[in-house]
N, C-alpha and C positions, 0 to 999 in steps of 0.2 A: 502495499496500501505507501503514497505516495507521500510524504509527511507536507507539503507545500504550506500548503494553512497552519502549520504549527512553528513552521520557519521565518516565514510572516508574522507570528505574532513576537516571535524574540528580538523579531531584529526594525520590530514594531515600524512593515510595511503594512502598506494592504495591493492587493491582487490589483485594483486599478495602477497601483505607483509600480507595483511588476511590469505587466503589460508594456507600460511604460518605458520600460528599462532594455523590455523590450522590442519593444517597436511592435508593437501590435495592438490592438483593439483586445478590452476584459472578456467580452464574448469568444472571443477565437483565446484568449487563455484558458476559461475556463475550457468549452469546448479538446482541448486540445492536450486538459489533465483528466477530464471525461472519459476518454479513450483513450488512447493507445501513446503512446504520443512517444515523438521520435527520440533518438538517442541525442542526436541536434537538437532537439528541443531542451532536453534534461539536463542538455552542456548548457544549452547557453541562462537557463533558468539559474542551476547551479551558478555560474561565472559569475551572475547579478548578484549574486542572494550571498558568496563568497563563500561556497562549501561543496567538498567532493560533492559527483554526484552520487556517490555513494550513499551518501549521509543523509539524499528525500525517499530514502525508500525506511519504515520498517525492521530491525534484524530479525530474520527470521526465528521462533520458537526452536529450540531444542526437539527433533522428534518429531514436526511439525508441517506442512506443508500444506501447499493452497494448492486445490483444484484451477489447472488453465480453463476451464472450461464454466465451471459455472462459478467460480469463486471464491466453494469453501473450501473449508478445515482440513487436509487427511493425518488422524496421524499414525504416524508410525514405530511401529515398537518392533525392537531387538531380540529374544529370548537367542539366549546361548543357546 
């Protein structure tokens, strides 16, 4: 999950201000983030927020992955 909202809050920025830094409309930013943003867009956002791209995502929980089709968490149990 992308953590843009949390980063914006911590940096005292609005989505409108971020969009202006990127040279796009707030609607275009929202549309980009609600779908599958490109690596290029993620890099632009990370640069504008002065963070590495990896900081835009939550760290995965141990033993849990997300289904790429439905988005539901999948718990994996390793048994010896």
